[in-house]
C-alpha angles and dihedrals in degrees: 000000000000089000091050092051092047091051091051091048091051091051092049091052090055091235133082090236101027121113131191124235113237110278095015114137113250113242088218092051089046090053090048090050092053091047090049088051092053090048090050091054096060104007092242133100117239114260114256091208114052136151087262095051101037127098105290091210091064092053089058092055115109128175111188100189089065097029135114094309091059092044089056092045090057090050091051091051090054091047090053090051089052089055097251109155118246134172087254138044100222142019113242107206104205092156102099139038096247101143100186093045085057092055103267110148118234119252104260098222093051092053094042093055094046091047090053092048092050093045109028090179085078091066088089092052116110093213093076120078118244095243091055089051092050092048091050093048091050091051093046093051088058093052124089107260089003087276137120086213093070125088116259128209110293092247090049137264108321094224091055093047087054091050091049090052090051090049091053091049091053093045092050097047099258100318105148125255124193114218087215087068093053119091118184115220147182093272119313091285093069091049092050093052091046092054090047089052089059093049103043116091144126137060136246112354088355095062113125114260119209121198113219131175119255113244089044140171104262092232087081099051090043094050093047091050091050092048093045092237125145117260111218113194124213116183124230114221108252092184089062099044094278094302121182111236121198089209089062090047089054092049093051093045096050091046092049094052088072093066109019145010108265109212109151135056118197122200125186111202121200086029127250119225093002103054098217124142117218119233120235090247090056092050090051091050091050092051092050090049093050091048093049094047099040098244129156109232123225114188115194102200102161092128095053092122092051105081117133113155119099109254094020119116134175116242117186117226089227092057095046091045093053093045091053088066128204135022091019098044092049102040115022109101116223139174116192125189136206135173143194089225098084133023113072090317101067091185095151096153095059091063096214121160146128145209125214116204120206126196092356117161107260093229090052090049089058088052089051090052089051093048095053091047089067088073092046098226144331115268106288096216086054090052091050091051091049089053091057089049093054095040107037128167114299130216109291095027116122093243098042100097095046092045093051092045094051092044094050092044091056094047092044091052091049090050091052092048092049091055093044092051093050093046098049095044093049091052090059119088111243096019125096125181127185117221112283096231095170149341114052109278142080121213105197123188115230131197115226125196120246092247090057090053089052092049091049089052091051088054093046092241134129108255094243090048088054090050094046093047092051089047090054095047094048104036107017091238114139116203130153122250116242091235086073090063100035127255140184112285112266094026125101129202143157131211119228129176118234091211102103116106112275096256093047090044091053091051091047094051093047092049092046095051091045091051092050091053091049092045091050091050093047094055100034 
């Protein structure tokens, strides 16, 4: 009892060794009295979690592709449903690369296998092809309890990790891939953030700096803000089709060393939002630069199936790294990411992805395995879908012809839409669009009159946000301002997906160019 009383007295005194003189008011009781007084004033207790008390890193997080423009787009959709008159009959959300939401049809074989896995009773149905049934049975046998409803290993189902490794080997012309280096993930985004968590450390001048391309995909700036890392911008060269220049990398790196410890170099290839495809020579130059400067490489390659421009070709960082030979192939650390959300698949909602790590310290790899175990496992249906992506029907299989036909139809349509987007934008005065070589977005540059810039400043908005919000309110077209991705000062852009069906895309492009002309005239 004496120990208990002593402990209570120490707490009341606000110090482990502090004691109160008899009759002295307790600081804790005094605090309670003040709180009670505040409660008495308005009848409500003060919130424990407020904007002032919450994690300041979270407040710095911004994610443009689901930002204020999209919030307003959702409001407009509800207003249309309520019968409120607008200058348009529908909202076209061209803000995000959500293929199926834009009308792209799922690939039959992918959905057949997942359906069979989710409902094994269908395995006796004659409407499903035999190769889909065999694929589903193989996946189910690798699942705990033969069910997609069971947890998997934290790193992913071993069978699927093996299939991913074999896929990487085929893609890279026979260069080996160890399944132990493959970690399945909740889309590529989750894997990217996880690798960044391993890399970010330090305080003050020792804080980790991460080089990211500008324009960038806002996942990177958001993750770095949340992790309290230092964002180091390197600018892609818009005048040369968003080329990556090692001289610019060196400028950014040398400047950053004055205020942080740069440790990571992120590459997005094919580019998002810029749609460029890096040449093999460029990739070699980047690898040499990373090796010389002691940088960990992160290669975001989720659009590797989306290459459209004649003469463009996807080269994986892993393949180039291995073909460069020692010391690069033996020492340069690399994490490369892929996903089932993009490509010809567009299966965003399944959240299936992976990261392959190369030349990672074995002890750190154990820490990575520990870190992913905290979230138990990636979604198992997403893992199953990813397995079908990396091990599709082969020649001679019952589903091969249909699978290839559907895949090529999607990629052919995307190539046509990429060319259409570039052509129509470049015909419009005041709009300039680089070739969409890959991925599924265009990032046109727009000229804005001085009076529009002044009006935006009066409203406290970035000029391209002002333009995009007016575009949404007057036409129902939802695109994302370039300021959400980063851009050179004094330039203005927007990102728009090329995913809508061809007829809707054509309407969108015509309305957008007409609006820009009207907007320019209004503020001239």
